[in-house]
C-alpha atoms as a printed R data frame, in Angstrom:
   type eleno elety resid chain resno       x       y       z
1  ATOM     1    CA   MET     A     1  89.902 -89.540 -43.468
2  ATOM     2    CA   ALA     A     2  89.889 -90.130 -46.880
3  ATOM     3    CA   SER     A     3  88.685 -87.563 -49.051
4  ATOM     4    CA   THR     A     4  85.818 -87.643 -51.324
5  ATOM     5    CA   PRO     A     5  85.773 -87.821 -54.931
6  ATOM     6    CA   THR     A     6  83.552 -85.045 -55.162
7  ATOM     7    CA   SER     A     7  85.892 -82.569 -52.973
8  ATOM     8    CA   THR     A     8  88.692 -80.393 -54.760
9  ATOM     9    CA   PRO     A     9  92.652 -80.190 -53.186
10 ATOM    10    CA   ARG     A    10  93.698 -77.165 -51.505
11 ATOM    11    CA   ASN     A    11  94.459 -74.300 -54.206
12 ATOM    12    CA   PRO     A    12  97.138 -72.007 -52.659
13 ATOM    13    CA   LEU     A    13  96.840 -69.565 -55.031
14 ATOM    14    CA   LEU     A    14  93.135 -69.320 -53.934
15 ATOM    15    CA   THR     A    15  93.941 -68.953 -50.653
16 ATOM    16    CA   LEU     A    16  96.731 -66.199 -51.353
17 ATOM    17    CA   SER     A    17  93.838 -64.558 -53.321
18 ATOM    18    CA   TYR     A    18  92.054 -64.504 -49.825
19 ATOM    19    CA   LEU     A    19  94.391 -62.834 -48.035
20 ATOM    20    CA   THR     A    20  95.481 -60.492 -50.412
21 ATOM    21    CA   ILE     A    21  91.278 -59.399 -50.513
22 ATOM    22    CA   ILE     A    22  91.856 -59.132 -46.866
23 ATOM    23    CA   SER     A    23  95.058 -57.585 -46.319
24 ATOM    24    CA   LEU     A    24  94.463 -54.897 -48.979
25 ATOM    25    CA   TRP     A    25  91.336 -54.150 -47.365
26 ATOM    26    CA   VAL     A    26  93.078 -53.594 -43.901
27 ATOM    27    CA   GLY     A    27  96.296 -52.488 -45.388
28 ATOM    28    CA   ALA     A    28  94.667 -49.111 -46.914
29 ATOM    29    CA   GLN     A    29  92.935 -48.197 -44.144
30 ATOM    30    CA   THR     A    30  96.445 -47.947 -42.037
31 ATOM    31    CA   VAL     A    31  99.147 -47.667 -44.959
32 ATOM    32    CA   PRO     A    32  98.846 -45.260 -48.261
33 ATOM    33    CA   ILE     A    33  98.176 -47.874 -51.059
34 ATOM    34    CA   PRO     A    34  98.971 -46.308 -55.131
35 ATOM    35    CA   TYR     A    35  95.041 -46.345 -56.278
36 ATOM    36    CA   VAL     A    36  95.732 -47.954 -59.394
37 ATOM    37    CA   ILE     A    37  98.026 -50.864 -57.903
38 ATOM    38    CA   ASN     A    38  95.290 -51.029 -55.088
39 ATOM    39    CA   LEU     A    39  92.528 -51.117 -57.901
40 ATOM    40    CA   MET     A    40  94.203 -53.832 -60.204
41 ATOM    41    CA   VAL     A    41  95.611 -56.128 -57.188
42 ATOM    42    CA   LEU     A    42  92.251 -56.328 -55.551
43 ATOM    43    CA   VAL     A    43  90.223 -56.455 -58.769
44 ATOM    44    CA   THR     A    44  92.141 -59.498 -59.425
45 ATOM    45    CA   ALA     A    45  92.424 -61.224 -56.471
46 ATOM    46    CA   ILE     A    46  88.550 -60.933 -56.660
47 ATOM    47    CA   LEU     A    47  88.084 -62.377 -60.046
48 ATOM    48    CA   TYR     A    48  90.147 -65.183 -59.141
49 ATOM    49    CA   ALA     A    49  88.213 -66.412 -56.423
50 ATOM    50    CA   ALA     A    50  85.077 -65.688 -58.030
51 ATOM    51    CA   CYS     A    51  85.871 -67.519 -61.173
52 ATOM    52    CA   HIS     A    52  86.976 -70.461 -58.439
53 ATOM    53    CA   GLY     A    53  84.026 -70.570 -56.568
54 ATOM    54    CA   SER     A    54  81.826 -70.507 -60.019
55 ATOM    55    CA   LEU     A    55  83.835 -73.527 -61.367
56 ATOM    56    CA   ALA     A    56  82.893 -75.219 -58.154
57 ATOM    57    CA   LEU     A    57  79.476 -74.730 -57.865
58 ATOM    58    CA   ARG     A    58  79.546 -75.805 -62.019
59 ATOM    59    CA   GLU     A    59  80.570 -78.872 -60.799
60 ATOM    60    CA   GLU     A    60  78.453 -79.483 -58.221
61 ATOM    61    CA   GLN     A    61  75.643 -78.468 -60.015
62 ATOM    62    CA   ALA     A    62  76.298 -81.366 -62.662
63 ATOM    63    CA   LEU     A    63  76.874 -84.279 -60.125
64 ATOM    64    CA   ALA     A    64  73.464 -83.449 -58.659
65 ATOM    65    CA   ARG     A    65  72.057 -83.523 -62.157
66 ATOM    66    CA   GLY     A    66  73.583 -87.429 -62.363
67 ATOM    67    CA   GLU     A    67  75.867 -86.064 -65.352
68 ATOM    68    CA   LYS     A    68  78.950 -87.913 -64.820
69 ATOM    69    CA   PRO     A    69  82.433 -86.231 -64.572
70 ATOM    70    CA   PRO     A    70  84.852 -86.887 -67.726
71 ATOM    71    CA   LYS     A    71  87.154 -89.510 -67.388
72 ATOM    72    CA   GLU     A    72  91.151 -88.807 -66.729
73 ATOM    73    CA   ASP     A    73  93.285 -90.140 -69.515
74 ATOM    74    CA   LYS     A    74  96.591 -91.635 -68.201
75 ATOM    75    CA   LYS     A    75  98.772 -89.644 -70.537
76 ATOM    76    CA   ASP     A    76 101.308 -86.653 -70.619
77 ATOM    77    CA   GLY     A    77 103.918 -88.467 -68.591
78 ATOM    78    CA   ASP     A    78 101.886 -90.462 -66.004
79 ATOM    79    CA   LYS     A    79 103.716 -93.725 -64.973
80 ATOM    80    CA   ASP     A    80 101.204 -95.640 -63.782
81 ATOM    81    CA   ALA     A    81  99.779 -96.029 -66.941
């Protein structure tokens, strides 16, 4: 099955941030985690996931308005150019 041009590739850091949020939420109820570490890691994971979702939504809304995505230049090491 071919992917559509608007689909984005899987982002392992996004998956890691979701797993971090879930594991901290569950783990903090069973294992004592220092407050500062828990807070910093949880906030970082939430911000990363939220910003990633915001950027995807922004691109989707731009395409819905009829804007064309910027053309990618084949520079910087691409051998297909």
